[in-house]
N, C-alpha and C positions, 0 to 999 in steps of 0.2 A: 885472216883477221876479220872480225865481225863488222858488218856495216850497220850503223845505228843512226836513225834520223834524230836530229837535235833541233827542237823548237827554240829559237832565240826570241824571247818575249821582250819586245820593245814597249816600254810603258805608254799608255794612252793610244794604242793602235787597234784595240779589239783583242788583245792577247789573252785576256782573262776568259773571253768567250771561246777562243781557240783551245785553251787549256781545259775548259769544260767539255768540249767536244772530244779532246784526246782522252780525258778521263772516262768517257763512255766507249771508247774504241778498244781499250786494253784493260786487262785485269790490274788491280792496284799494285801487285807485286811485280808487274812488268814495266812500271813507269818509275823513272828516277827523276824526282822533282827538286829543283833549286829555287828557294823562295826569295832570295835577295842576291844582288850582285856581290856584296861583301861575302856572303856565305859561299858563293861559287869560287871565290878566290882562296877560301880557307879549307875547302874540301880536300881530304887526304886522298890523292889520286891512287896511291898504292893500295889503299883499302878498297877503293872503288873498283880497281882492276880485278880484285879477287872475287867480286860479285857481278862483274859487268855482263857476263853471259846470261844472267837472270833477266836482264832488261831488254825490252823491245824498242824503247824510246826514252830520250832525255828531254826535259822541258824546263823552262823557267827563266828567271832573270839572270842572264849570263851574257858574256860577250864572246866574240869569235876567239878561238884558241882554247876554249874549255877542254877540247878533246886532247890537247897536248899531254903527253905522259899517260894517256889512257889507251889501252890496247884495242882501238877501234878504228874503222874507217868512217869518218863523219859525213853525214849528209844534212847540212844545215837547211833550215827553212825559216822564214820570218814574214811578218806583215809590216809594210810601211804605211805611213799616213801623210797626207798633205801637211808639210811642216808647219805652216801657219796655224792650221786648225789643231795640230797636235800640241803646239806651244800654248795656244789659248785654252785648250781643254785642260792641260796640266795646271795652268794658272788658276782657272775657275774651280778645278777640283781641290787644289790646295786652299783656296779661299773658303770653300764650302765646309772645310774641316778646321774649326777654330784651333784645335789642339795639334794640328799637323806641324811638325818641327820646321817645315819650310814656310809656314805662314808668319810673315814678319809684321803683320798688322798689330796695332795697339788699340787700346780703348778709345784713343783720340783720333787714330788715323788708320785707314785701310791701305795696305800696301798696293802700289800701282804696278802695272805690268812692267814698267821700266825698272822699278826698284827690284822686282822679283828677278828679272833677267840679269841686271847689272850687279846684283849682290853676289852672284856666283853660287848661291846656296844649292841650286840644282844645275850643275854643269851640263846636264843632258838636254837643256832647252837651247843649247848652242850646238848645232850639228850632232845631236845625240844619236840619231839613227846611223849616221856615218861613223861615229865613234865606235859604237857597239859592233858594227859589221866589220870594221877595220881591225878591231881587237885592241885598239889604242885609245885610252881614255885620259882626260886631263882636266885640270882646273880651268876656270874662265880666263886666267892670264897666261895659259900655256899656248904659245903660237901654233902648236901642232894641230889643235882642233879647228883651225881655220885654214889649214895648209892644203895645197894640191897633193902633197904626199899622202895625206889621210884619205882623200878621195880615191887616189890611184890604188892604194892598198885595199880599200873596201871593194873596188871593182875587181881587183885580182882575186880576192877571196871568194867573191860571188862566182866568178868564172870557174874557179878550181874546186870549190868546196860546198857550193850551195845547190840544193836540189830544186829550190823554188823560192821566188819572191812574189808575195801577193800584195794587195793594197787594200786599205780599209774601205775606201770609197767603192771598191768592187769586191765586197766581202763574199757574197754568195758565189761569184765567179771563182774567187780564189779558193774557197774551201771545196768546191766541186772538183777543181783541178787537183787539189791535195788528196781528195778521196781517191781519184784515179791513180795518182802516183804512189800512194801508200796502202792501197787496197782496203780503205775504210768502208764500213757500211754507211748508209745515208746519214750525213752529219747535220741533222736538224738541230736547232739551237734557239735560245733566247739570249739577247745581249746582256752581259754582266758588267758590273763595275762602271756604269755610266756616271758621268758627272751629274750631280743632282740639279744644279742650276742650269737650265736650258738657256743657251745664248744664241742670239741671232748674229752669226759671224758677219753677215753682210752689212750689219749696222755698226760694226767696229770702226772707230776712227781710222781713216786711211794712213795717218801718221804712225799709228800703232802697227798696222800691217807692214808698212815700209821698214819700221824698226825691227820687227821680227825677221823679215826677209834679209835684212842686212846682216844679221847674226847667223843666218841659216842657209847661206848660199850653197854649201856642199850638200846639205840635206835636200834642198830643192832640186839640184841636179840628179841626185841619186833617186829621188822619188819619180822624177820625170823619166828616168831610164827604166825604172821598174814598171811604170805605167805603160810606156811604149812597148816594152817587152811582153807584158801581159796581153795587151791589145793585139799585137802581132801573133801571139800564140793562139789566141782565140780565132783569128782570121784563118789560120792555117789548120785549125782543128777539124778532124773528119768525123768526130763523134757526136755531131748535132748538139754541141754544147749550148748554143743559144736557146734551143727548144727545151733542153734539160733544165736550164737555169729558170726559164719561165715557169715550168712545172714545179720546180723545187720551191720557188718563192711562194706560189699559191699554197702548197701543202705546208710549208714552214709557218706561214701566217696562221694556219689553223691549229698547228700543234705547239706553237710558241708558248702559250700559257703553261702547258704541261712541264716544259723544261725549266721555266722560271720557278715553278712550284718545287720541282725535284731538287733544284739547286738550293732553295731555301731550306728544305728538309735536311740536305747534307750539311749545311752550315749549322743548323740547330744541333744535329747529332755531334758535330765536331766540337762545339763549344759547351754543350750541356750533357 
């Protein structure tokens, strides 16, 4: 049975940048891409099985369990983000897009962070990272998304089926480790799909921070686990990773504009 890495793209964690990197590591016909979570649940697995040997990697908006009924041995990897910053980034991203279906603002009133979260219009701002890694998703009123069972299942999946967990706040460290694990060439990049409105998260009302934390206790625990594991891995590394990271950052700063330009060209060709 073929072993295939699966990139589980969690929204607002830097996943679009990871996918840009992946798209430069493999030929187009070697990548199976899932654009939305809904699409991932509708894909005909029997049809995919007939072509699975053509692919070297699967990527996109999906949740754990995508590999079920596909004749592969999965090696999932993903990037987690500080849950408070991820929720705030999601909120401001939606606000910056007036026509976004999640934007509940009206001509008279801009939706608040409280309204956005409590509306349930985006259930993944409530322990969304734990939901996707556990493979169990639910609406805002489903008690499973706040349960110890969800966290336990996510940890079990990580232990048994995940190749690697990175974190957004240590992005360069994460992608260099992925490079070593997956045999990539040097993964230089420019950040993609950033929220247009820059926000000073330190200036956010402490009550808002507490509100977000209250709804994301499982994600906070999972993120802290991933961060501790990554830091321990770096401490144990014998490949001079800290020296490599420093060198990588310097070079990436120089080549960054090129990759931003290349991405723009690809988007123009895609739509025009």
